[in-house]
MMTF fields as JSON, N, C-alpha, C and O atoms, coordinates in Angstrom:
{
  "mmtfVersion": "1.0.0",
  "mmtfProducer": "UNKNOWN",
  "numBonds": 335,
  "numAtoms": 336,
  "numGroups": 84,
  "numChains": 1,
  "numModels": 1,
  "chainsPerModel": [1],
  "groupsPerChain": [84],
  "chainIdList": ["A"],
  "bondAtomList": [4, 2, 8, 6, 12, 10, 16, 14, 20, 18, 24, 22, 28, 26, 32, 30, 36, 34, 40, 38, 44, 42, 48, 46, 52, 50, 56, 54, 60, 58, 64, 62, 68, 66, 72, 70, 76, 74, 80, 78, 84, 82, 88, 86, 92, 90, 96, 94, 100, 98, 104, 102, 108, 106, 112, 110, 116, 114, 120, 118, 124, 122, 128, 126, 132, 130, 136, 134, 140, 138, 144, 142, 148, 146, 152, 150, 156, 154, 160, 158, 164, 162, 168, 166, 172, 170, 176, 174, 180, 178, 184, 182, 188, 186, 192, 190, 196, 194, 200, 198, 204, 202, 208, 206, 212, 210, 216, 214, 220, 218, 224, 222, 228, 226, 232, 230, 236, 234, 240, 238, 244, 242, 248, 246, 252, 250, 256, 254, 260, 258, 264, 262, 268, 266, 272, 270, 276, 274, 280, 278, 284, 282, 288, 286, 292, 290, 296, 294, 300, 298, 304, 302, 308, 306, 312, 310, 316, 314, 320, 318, 324, 322, 328, 326, 332, 330],
  "bondOrderList": [1, 1, 1, 1, 1, 1, 1, 1, 1, 1, 1, 1, 1, 1, 1, 1, 1, 1, 1, 1, 1, 1, 1, 1, 1, 1, 1, 1, 1, 1, 1, 1, 1, 1, 1, 1, 1, 1, 1, 1, 1, 1, 1, 1, 1, 1, 1, 1, 1, 1, 1, 1, 1, 1, 1, 1, 1, 1, 1, 1, 1, 1, 1, 1, 1, 1, 1, 1, 1, 1, 1, 1, 1, 1, 1, 1, 1, 1, 1, 1, 1, 1, 1],
  "groupList": [{"groupName": "MET", "atomNameList": ["N", "CA", "C", "O"], "elementList": ["N", "C", "C", "O"], "formalChargeList": [0, 0, 0, 0], "bondAtomList": [1, 0, 2, 1, 3, 2], "bondOrderList": [1, 1, 2], "singleLetterCode": "M", "chemCompType": "L-PEPTIDE LINKING"}, {"groupName": "ASN", "atomNameList": ["N", "CA", "C", "O"], "elementList": ["N", "C", "C", "O"], "formalChargeList": [0, 0, 0, 0], "bondAtomList": [1, 0, 2, 1, 3, 2], "bondOrderList": [1, 1, 2], "singleLetterCode": "N", "chemCompType": "L-PEPTIDE LINKING"}, {"groupName": "ILE", "atomNameList": ["N", "CA", "C", "O"], "elementList": ["N", "C", "C", "O"], "formalChargeList": [0, 0, 0, 0], "bondAtomList": [1, 0, 2, 1, 3, 2], "bondOrderList": [1, 1, 2], "singleLetterCode": "I", "chemCompType": "L-PEPTIDE LINKING"}, {"groupName": "SER", "atomNameList": ["N", "CA", "C", "O"], "elementList": ["N", "C", "C", "O"], "formalChargeList": [0, 0, 0, 0], "bondAtomList": [1, 0, 2, 1, 3, 2], "bondOrderList": [1, 1, 2], "singleLetterCode": "S", "chemCompType": "L-PEPTIDE LINKING"}, {"groupName": "GLY", "atomNameList": ["N", "CA", "C", "O"], "elementList": ["N", "C", "C", "O"], "formalChargeList": [0, 0, 0, 0], "bondAtomList": [1, 0, 2, 1, 3, 2], "bondOrderList": [1, 1, 2], "singleLetterCode": "G", "chemCompType": "PEPTIDE LINKING"}, {"groupName": "GLN", "atomNameList": ["N", "CA", "C", "O"], "elementList": ["N", "C", "C", "O"], "formalChargeList": [0, 0, 0, 0], "bondAtomList": [1, 0, 2, 1, 3, 2], "bondOrderList": [1, 1, 2], "singleLetterCode": "Q", "chemCompType": "L-PEPTIDE LINKING"}, {"groupName": "ASP", "atomNameList": ["N", "CA", "C", "O"], "elementList": ["N", "C", "C", "O"], "formalChargeList": [0, 0, 0, 0], "bondAtomList": [1, 0, 2, 1, 3, 2], "bondOrderList": [1, 1, 2], "singleLetterCode": "D", "chemCompType": "L-PEPTIDE LINKING"}, {"groupName": "LEU", "atomNameList": ["N", "CA", "C", "O"], "elementList": ["N", "C", "C", "O"], "formalChargeList": [0, 0, 0, 0], "bondAtomList": [1, 0, 2, 1, 3, 2], "bondOrderList": [1, 1, 2], "singleLetterCode": "L", "chemCompType": "L-PEPTIDE LINKING"}, {"groupName": "ALA", "atomNameList": ["N", "CA", "C", "O"], "elementList": ["N", "C", "C", "O"], "formalChargeList": [0, 0, 0, 0], "bondAtomList": [1, 0, 2, 1, 3, 2], "bondOrderList": [1, 1, 2], "singleLetterCode": "A", "chemCompType": "L-PEPTIDE LINKING"}, {"groupName": "CYS", "atomNameList": ["N", "CA", "C", "O"], "elementList": ["N", "C", "C", "O"], "formalChargeList": [0, 0, 0, 0], "bondAtomList": [1, 0, 2, 1, 3, 2], "bondOrderList": [1, 1, 2], "singleLetterCode": "C", "chemCompType": "L-PEPTIDE LINKING"}, {"groupName": "VAL", "atomNameList": ["N", "CA", "C", "O"], "elementList": ["N", "C", "C", "O"], "formalChargeList": [0, 0, 0, 0], "bondAtomList": [1, 0, 2, 1, 3, 2], "bondOrderList": [1, 1, 2], "singleLetterCode": "V", "chemCompType": "L-PEPTIDE LINKING"}, {"groupName": "PRO", "atomNameList": ["N", "CA", "C", "O"], "elementList": ["N", "C", "C", "O"], "formalChargeList": [0, 0, 0, 0], "bondAtomList": [1, 0, 2, 1, 3, 2], "bondOrderList": [1, 1, 2], "singleLetterCode": "P", "chemCompType": "L-PEPTIDE LINKING"}, {"groupName": "HIS", "atomNameList": ["N", "CA", "C", "O"], "elementList": ["N", "C", "C", "O"], "formalChargeList": [0, 0, 0, 0], "bondAtomList": [1, 0, 2, 1, 3, 2], "bondOrderList": [1, 1, 2], "singleLetterCode": "H", "chemCompType": "L-PEPTIDE LINKING"}, {"groupName": "ARG", "atomNameList": ["N", "CA", "C", "O"], "elementList": ["N", "C", "C", "O"], "formalChargeList": [0, 0, 0, 0], "bondAtomList": [1, 0, 2, 1, 3, 2], "bondOrderList": [1, 1, 2], "singleLetterCode": "R", "chemCompType": "L-PEPTIDE LINKING"}, {"groupName": "LYS", "atomNameList": ["N", "CA", "C", "O"], "elementList": ["N", "C", "C", "O"], "formalChargeList": [0, 0, 0, 0], "bondAtomList": [1, 0, 2, 1, 3, 2], "bondOrderList": [1, 1, 2], "singleLetterCode": "K", "chemCompType": "L-PEPTIDE LINKING"}, {"groupName": "THR", "atomNameList": ["N", "CA", "C", "O"], "elementList": ["N", "C", "C", "O"], "formalChargeList": [0, 0, 0, 0], "bondAtomList": [1, 0, 2, 1, 3, 2], "bondOrderList": [1, 1, 2], "singleLetterCode": "T", "chemCompType": "L-PEPTIDE LINKING"}, {"groupName": "GLU", "atomNameList": ["N", "CA", "C", "O"], "elementList": ["N", "C", "C", "O"], "formalChargeList": [0, 0, 0, 0], "bondAtomList": [1, 0, 2, 1, 3, 2], "bondOrderList": [1, 1, 2], "singleLetterCode": "E", "chemCompType": "L-PEPTIDE LINKING"}, {"groupName": "TYR", "atomNameList": ["N", "CA", "C", "O"], "elementList": ["N", "C", "C", "O"], "formalChargeList": [0, 0, 0, 0], "bondAtomList": [1, 0, 2, 1, 3, 2], "bondOrderList": [1, 1, 2], "singleLetterCode": "Y", "chemCompType": "L-PEPTIDE LINKING"}, {"groupName": "PHE", "atomNameList": ["N", "CA", "C", "O"], "elementList": ["N", "C", "C", "O"], "formalChargeList": [0, 0, 0, 0], "bondAtomList": [1, 0, 2, 1, 3, 2], "bondOrderList": [1, 1, 2], "singleLetterCode": "F", "chemCompType": "L-PEPTIDE LINKING"}],
  "groupTypeList": [0, 1, 2, 3, 4, 5, 6, 7, 2, 7, 8, 9, 3, 8, 2, 4, 8, 4, 7, 8, 10, 2, 8, 4, 10, 4, 11, 4, 2, 4, 5, 4, 2, 8, 8, 4, 12, 8, 8, 8, 8, 10, 4, 13, 1, 11, 4, 8, 5, 4, 14, 2, 0, 3, 15, 0, 7, 7, 4, 5, 8, 10, 8, 16, 15, 15, 4, 7, 17, 4, 7, 7, 2, 8, 0, 7, 7, 7, 18, 10, 13, 11, 7, 4],
  "groupIdList": [1, 2, 3, 4, 5, 6, 7, 8, 9, 10, 11, 12, 13, 14, 15, 16, 17, 18, 19, 20, 21, 22, 23, 24, 25, 26, 27, 28, 29, 30, 31, 32, 33, 34, 35, 36, 37, 38, 39, 40, 41, 42, 43, 44, 45, 46, 47, 48, 49, 50, 51, 52, 53, 54, 55, 56, 57, 58, 59, 60, 61, 62, 63, 64, 65, 66, 67, 68, 69, 70, 71, 72, 73, 74, 75, 76, 77, 78, 79, 80, 81, 82, 83, 84],
  "secStructList": [7, 7, 7, 7, 6, 2, 2, 2, 2, 2, 2, 2, 2, 2, 2, 2, 2, 2, 2, 2, 2, 4, 4, 4, 2, 2, 2, 2, 2, 2, 2, 2, 2, 2, 2, 2, 2, 2, 2, 2, 2, 2, 2, 2, 7, 4, 4, 4, 2, 2, 2, 2, 2, 2, 2, 2, 2, 2, 2, 2, 2, 2, 2, 2, 2, 2, 2, 2, 2, 2, 2, 2, 2, 2, 2, 2, 2, 2, 2, 7, 7, 6, 6, 7],
  "xCoordList": [5.967, 6.8, 5.891, 5.079, 6.038, 5.206, 6.093, 6.852, 5.988, 6.767, 5.823, 4.804, 6.172, 5.318, 6.166, 7.326, 5.575, 6.234, 7.405, 7.331, 8.484, 9.652, 10.307, 10.847, 10.27, 10.863, 10.136, 10.768, 8.834, 8.054, 8.394, 8.522, 8.537, 8.878, 10.274, 10.477, 11.225, 12.58, 12.594, 13.3, 11.819, 11.76, 11.142, 11.643, 10.066, 9.424, 10.331, 10.318, 11.114, 12.057, 13.137, 13.533, 13.616, 14.632, 14.07, 14.747, 12.844, 12.22, 12.009, 12.278, 11.53, 11.322, 12.618, 12.642, 13.702, 14.999, 15.47, 16.023, 15.258, 15.625, 14.836, 15.384, 13.56, 12.74, 13.147, 13.11, 13.537, 13.93, 15.226, 15.411, 16.117, 17.393, 17.177, 17.999, 16.08, 15.782, 15.598, 15.726, 15.301, 15.143, 16.434, 16.398, 17.56, 18.825, 19.03, 19.939, 18.22, 18.386, 17.974, 18.675, 16.858, 16.345, 17.302, 17.591, 17.805, 18.749, 20.026, 20.583, 20.483, 21.681, 21.471, 22.326, 20.332, 20.02, 19.834, 20.347, 19.102, 18.846, 20.109, 20.257, 21.016, 22.259, 23.138, 23.813, 23.132, 23.897, 23.354, 24.117, 22.031, 21.422, 21.738, 22.076, 21.628, 21.91, 23.362, 23.631, 24.287, 25.698, 25.955, 26.731, 25.309, 25.475, 24.945, 25.585, 23.779, 23.214, 24.047, 24.207, 24.575, 25.416, 26.708, 27.164, 27.293, 28.505, 28.218, 29.033, 27.062, 26.694, 26.46, 26.826, 25.85, 25.591, 26.898, 27.037, 27.847, 29.149, 29.875, 30.584, 29.7, 30.313, 29.739, 30.458, 28.446, 27.829, 28.157, 28.296, 28.284, 28.514, 29.53, 29.129, 30.818, 31.833, 31.85, 32.32, 31.352, 31.355, 30.401, 30.561, 29.413, 28.418, 28.717, 27.827, 29.958, 30.296, 29.996, 29.44, 30.347, 30.134, 28.671, 28.313, 27.819, 26.387, 25.774, 24.942, 26.186, 25.662, 26.072, 25.25, 27.332, 27.83, 27.184, 26.84, 27.018, 26.41, 24.952, 24.485, 24.235, 22.841, 22.762, 21.895, 23.659, 23.658, 23.954, 23.288, 24.947, 25.308, 24.199, 23.974, 23.509, 22.377, 21.265, 20.679, 20.975, 19.955, 20.337, 19.485, 21.601, 22.043, 21.989, 21.67, 22.289, 22.212, 20.774, 20.524, 19.843, 18.429, 17.976, 17.241, 18.402, 18.004, 18.598, 17.972, 19.77, 20.446, 19.73, 19.867, 18.975, 18.293, 17.332, 17.135, 16.731, 15.824, 16.566, 16.08, 17.732, 18.53, 18.995, 19.024, 19.358, 19.802, 18.663, 18.87, 17.463, 16.312, 16.025, 15.708, 16.132, 15.943, 16.973, 16.639, 18.223, 19.276, 19.02, 19.223, 18.578, 18.267, 17.149, 17.248, 16.105, 14.998, 15.467, 15.079, 16.299, 16.813, 17.649, 17.525, 18.493, 19.319, 18.454, 18.716, 17.439, 16.54, 15.816, 15.677, 15.359, 14.651, 15.565, 15.114, 16.829, 17.74, 18.311, 18.474, 18.614, 19.381, 18.615, 19.135, 17.417, 16.622, 15.67, 14.859, 15.767, 14.95, 13.646, 13.666, 12.504, 11.25, 10.729, 9.938, 11.155, 10.61, 11.57, 11.289, 12.668, 13.48, 14.904, 15.699],
  "yCoordList": [-5.092, -3.925, -2.702, -2.542, -1.863, -0.67, 0.568, 0.863, 1.285, 2.51, 3.685, 3.765, 4.591, 5.766, 6.943, 6.783, 8.104, 9.298, 9.742, 9.805, 10.049, 10.615, 9.608, 10.003, 8.319, 7.313, 7.276, 7.124, 7.414, 7.43, 8.659, 8.568, 9.785, 11.014, 10.912, 11.338, 10.368, 10.206, 9.233, 9.461, 8.146, 7.188, 7.828, 7.648, 8.566, 9.234, 10.316, 10.539, 10.989, 11.992, 11.343, 11.901, 10.172, 9.471, 9.017, 9.117, 8.523, 8.11, 9.316, 9.249, 10.417, 11.633, 12.177, 12.672, 12.091, 12.56, 11.711, 12.239, 10.411, 9.54, 9.856, 9.842, 10.139, 10.503, 11.859, 12.062, 12.787, 14.119, 14.066, 14.857, 13.154, 13.053, 12.516, 12.75, 11.802, 11.31, 12.476, 12.298, 13.654, 14.835, 15.18, 15.952, 14.645, 14.917, 14.1, 14.396, 13.092, 12.241, 12.978, 12.913, 13.669, 14.374, 15.416, 15.406, 16.322, 17.3, 16.684, 17.194, 15.604, 14.946, 14.411, 14.573, 13.775, 13.254, 14.406, 14.366, 15.425, 16.567, 17.31, 17.734, 17.474, 18.172, 17.361, 17.926, 16.051, 15.209, 15.289, 15.363, 15.275, 15.387, 16.753, 16.847, 17.809, 19.159, 19.29, 19.89, 18.74, 18.821, 18.043, 18.484, 16.891, 16.114, 16.842, 16.847, 17.455, 18.21, 19.453, 19.821, 20.097, 21.271, 20.882, 21.598, 19.754, 19.295, 18.981, 19.277, 18.382, 18.095, 19.387, 19.484, 20.381, 21.66, 22.384, 22.98, 22.337, 22.973, 22.234, 22.85, 20.923, 20.153, 20.545, 20.558, 20.864, 21.264, 22.706, 23.031, 23.588, 25.011, 25.556, 26.153, 25.37, 25.812, 27.323, 27.783, 28.086, 29.545, 30.038, 31.141, 29.226, 29.633, 29.049, 28.966, 28.646, 27.979, 28.832, 28.324, 30.102, 30.959, 31.085, 30.985, 31.304, 31.447, 30.127, 30.117, 29.028, 27.711, 27.383, 26.93, 27.608, 27.256, 28.123, 27.615, 29.412, 30.273, 29.898, 29.901, 29.575, 29.152, 27.823, 27.642, 26.891, 25.598, 25.748, 25.133, 26.562, 26.737, 27.416, 27.073, 28.364, 28.994, 27.981, 27.953, 27.158, 26.127, 25.102, 24.645, 24.739, 23.773, 24.371, 23.665, 25.64, 26.28, 26.308, 26.084, 26.579, 26.584, 25.175, 24.996, 24.179, 22.8, 22.295, 21.491, 22.746, 22.269, 22.717, 22.076, 23.798, 24.275, 23.233, 23.164, 22.424, 21.38, 20.378, 20.002, 19.951, 19.025, 19.633, 18.959, 20.905, 21.568, 21.732, 21.601, 22.017, 22.113, 20.761, 20.69, 19.69, 18.353, 18.039, 17.459, 18.414, 18.205, 19.026, 18.539, 20.26, 21.111, 20.509, 20.477, 20.038, 19.425, 18.168, 17.935, 17.362, 16.151, 16.497, 15.841, 17.513, 17.9, 18.443, 18.164, 19.207, 19.711, 18.566, 18.571, 17.595, 16.467, 15.633, 15.09, 15.525, 14.685, 15.379, 14.755, 16.664, 17.303, 18.304, 18.738, 18.681, 19.579, 18.717, 17.973, 18.816, 17.995, 18.712, 19.74, 18.197, 18.896, 18.844, 19.7, 17.857, 17.699, 18.112, 17.91, 18.67, 19.088, 18.818, 19.13],
  "zCoordList": [-15.399, -15.2, -15.238, -16.149, -14.257, -14.152, -14.233, -13.31, -15.345, -15.526, -15.392, -16.078, -14.506, -14.331, -13.87, -13.491, -13.909, -13.398, -14.234, -15.461, -13.553, -14.221, -15.165, -16.197, -14.835, -15.724, -17.068, -18.113, -17.042, -18.283, -19.118, -20.339, -18.476, -19.194, -19.799, -20.936, -19.081, -19.62, -20.794, -21.776, -20.704, -21.805, -23.046, -24.156, -22.858, -23.998, -24.579, -25.79, -23.743, -24.238, -25.094, -26.117, -24.686, -25.471, -26.815, -27.838, -26.814, -28.076, -28.978, -30.177, -28.411, -29.192, -29.76, -30.887, -28.989, -29.476, -30.646, -31.611, -30.573, -31.683, -32.939, -34.041, -32.778, -33.934, -34.501, -35.715, -33.628, -34.097, -34.898, -35.823, -34.557, -35.27, -36.687, -37.574, -36.896, -38.238, -39.21, -40.421, -38.692, -39.548, -40.274, -41.232, -39.859, -40.527, -41.789, -42.564, -42.017, -43.196, -44.465, -45.475, -44.422, -45.598, -46.149, -47.345, -45.302, -45.821, -46.391, -47.363, -45.797, -46.318, -47.724, -48.595, -47.938, -49.268, -50.251, -51.369, -49.83, -50.709, -51.089, -52.235, -50.15, -50.446, -51.39, -52.251, -51.236, -52.157, -53.568, -54.532, -53.693, -55.02, -55.63, -56.81, -54.821, -55.321, -55.779, -56.82, -55.017, -55.398, -56.688, -57.537, -56.836, -58.058, -59.283, -60.335, -59.146, -60.267, -60.571, -61.735, -59.544, -59.772, -60.493, -61.384, -60.11, -60.79, -62.256, -63.13, -62.521, -63.911, -64.686, -65.857, -64.037, -64.711, -65.023, -66.091, -64.104, -64.357, -65.475, -66.271, -65.536, -66.623, -67.983, -68.982, -68.022, -69.29, -69.658, -70.838, -68.636, -68.905, -67.897, -66.898, -68.129, -67.167, -66.94, -65.9, -67.882, -67.726, -66.653, -66.13, -66.327, -65.325, -63.95, -63.103, -63.723, -62.467, -61.239, -60.265, -61.263, -60.091, -59.728, -58.554, -60.715, -60.463, -59.983, -59.076, -60.591, -60.202, -58.773, -57.977, -58.449, -57.112, -56.027, -54.96, -56.284, -55.267, -55.032, -53.894, -56.102, -55.948, -55.208, -54.353, -55.528, -54.855, -53.367, -52.534, -53.034, -51.626, -50.837, -49.676, -51.438, -50.762, -50.515, -49.433, -51.504, -51.336, -50.286, -49.523, -50.239, -49.223, -47.826, -46.869, -47.69, -46.375, -45.871, -44.686, -46.755, -46.368, -46.005, -45.034, -46.765, -46.495, -45.181, -44.491, -44.839, -43.63, -42.36, -41.318, -42.429, -41.221, -40.676, -39.463, -41.531, -41.058, -40.179, -39.113, -40.623, -39.826, -38.523, -37.493, -38.561, -37.331, -36.335, -35.128, -36.829, -35.919, -35.281, -34.094, -36.058, -35.498, -34.43, -33.397, -34.666, -33.674, -32.418, -31.306, -32.585, -31.436, -30.598, -29.372, -31.23, -30.5, -29.767, -28.623, -30.422, -29.782, -28.551, -27.516, -28.652, -27.504, -26.373, -25.203, -26.711, -25.676, -24.978, -23.755, -25.742, -25.14, -24.249, -23.24, -24.605, -23.827, -22.594, -21.545, -22.721, -21.664, -20.806, -19.778, -21.183, -20.363, -19.532, -20.083, -18.261, -17.353, -17.039, -16.362, -17.516, -17.303, -15.878, -15.483, -15.097, -13.742, -12.644, -11.463, -13.012, -11.896, -12.062, -11.175]
}
């Protein structure tokens, strides 16, 4: 089997898109850990709930950008045609 030209580029784009989507795994795990620790912290000190929750949500928003960038790269690789 001889793959060359545009078929090779499309195949490599699909592989690259699959690898880019893996970037969504890290933020998901990190956000789950952060939410678990925040829930434990609120359980220990209910008076600090507002401060704990705002800090947790800010951290999760920053962490989520990595997953969104991976999704953006995957969509660009799949739907933008480099050769025409």
